[in-house]
C-alpha positions, 0 to 999 in steps of 0.5 A, a space after each residue: 500500500 503506498 503512502 498516499 493510500 495510507 492518508 486519511 484526508 480531511 478536507 475541511 481541515 486543510 486550505 487550498 492553494 488553487 480555488 476549487 473553480 479554478 481551470 488548470 490547463 496548465 497542471 498543478 505544478 505549473 500553477 505552482 511555478 508561476 506563483 513562486 517565480 514572482 518571488 525570485 530575487 527578493 531576501 528573506 528580510 524582504 519577504 518576512 516584511 511583505 508576509 508580516 512574518 516575525 520569526 528567526 526559526 529554521 522553518 522561515 523559508 517553509 513559512 515563506 513559501 507558503 505564504 507566497 502560495 497563498 496559504 497561511 498554515 503549512 503548504 504541506 497541509 493543504 489539500 493539492 499537497 496531501 493528495 499528490 504527496 508532495 512535500 516541501 523542502 527548503 535548502 540554504 546554499 552559501 555564496 559559493 553554492 555549498 549547502 550547509 546542511 543534509 536533508 533529513 527525513 522521519 525518524 524510523 522505527 527499528 522495529 519496522 525495519 528488521 521485520 520488513 524487506 527493502 521491496 516492502 520497507 517504509 523507507 522505500 515507499 516513502 521515496 517512490 511515492 513522494 514527490 517534493 517541492 523544493 526551494 533554495 535561498 541563497 546567502 548573498 554579499 550582505 549575509 542575507 538569503 535571497 530566494 532564488 528558485 524552486 523546482 519539483 523533484 523526485 528521488 531517481 529509482 535508480 539512487 533509491 534501489 541503489 545506494 539508499 538500498 544499501 544504508 538501508 539494508 546495512 542498518 537493518 543488518 546492524 540492528 539485527 546483530 547488535 548495534 554497538 554503542 560508546 561514549 566520546 567526549 559525551 557524546 554517544 557513537 554508534 556503528 550505523 551507517 554514518 556520513 562516509 558510508 556511500 556519499 548519498 544516504 546516511 543515518 544519524 539522529 535529529 535531536 541536538 542531544 545525542 545521548 540515550 536516555 531510557 524510555 524518553 521522548 528522544 530515545 527508542 528501544 532496540 530489538 536487543 533490549 537496549 535504549 538508543 537516541 531516535 535515528 533517521 535517514 539522511 540524504 547527504 548534502 553532497 549528493 543533494 548538491 549534484 541535484 541542484 547542478 540540474 537547476 542552478 
């Protein structure tokens, strides 16, 4: 069953980007791009003032994209994005076009990984059925981030069933055999596939607190009965940069 099929959508609680009476001869993605291109070249500061947003949160760029599309809440909570299974992602580029951060996804359930094969895994299902709206903000000489581009993107199946699969399978193998956890300089380390594993996909926690505490909200129970900081899959920033080479 795909991610879309599992979603239960309540139209009463969701906003629309496009009025239901609007004809879309160009298609939804084209209309979204038409709305966004109007704002190319504007800085975060200018956009924040235009939309009366007072925030320095990491989610600021996502808030700005939502306002550009006429949405007062999260763009992910719109009828169109939920039905088409589109996930918004914003990327910050430095002046030299390097990327500051890897791209994270939701925390995984170790039990789900251990009990499934790759073809039926949540990770494969997620990437196979998800379309991403990626917005790019690049730092200028004044230190502000400028909205330079947006585009729709899907993870190529060759990458999904290649390097991403390799990371998932190695994660499963380690979970079954037992994760090795040690402490170094007050931080918890483990032998799950890290950033040097294949330079496309790796595993690490989102939580700033990397130490594990049994039963707390930032930890999960491993198959062997140990507790570990919640982990998630990431796309390496160097790989993400190769995606941008097609568009920037």
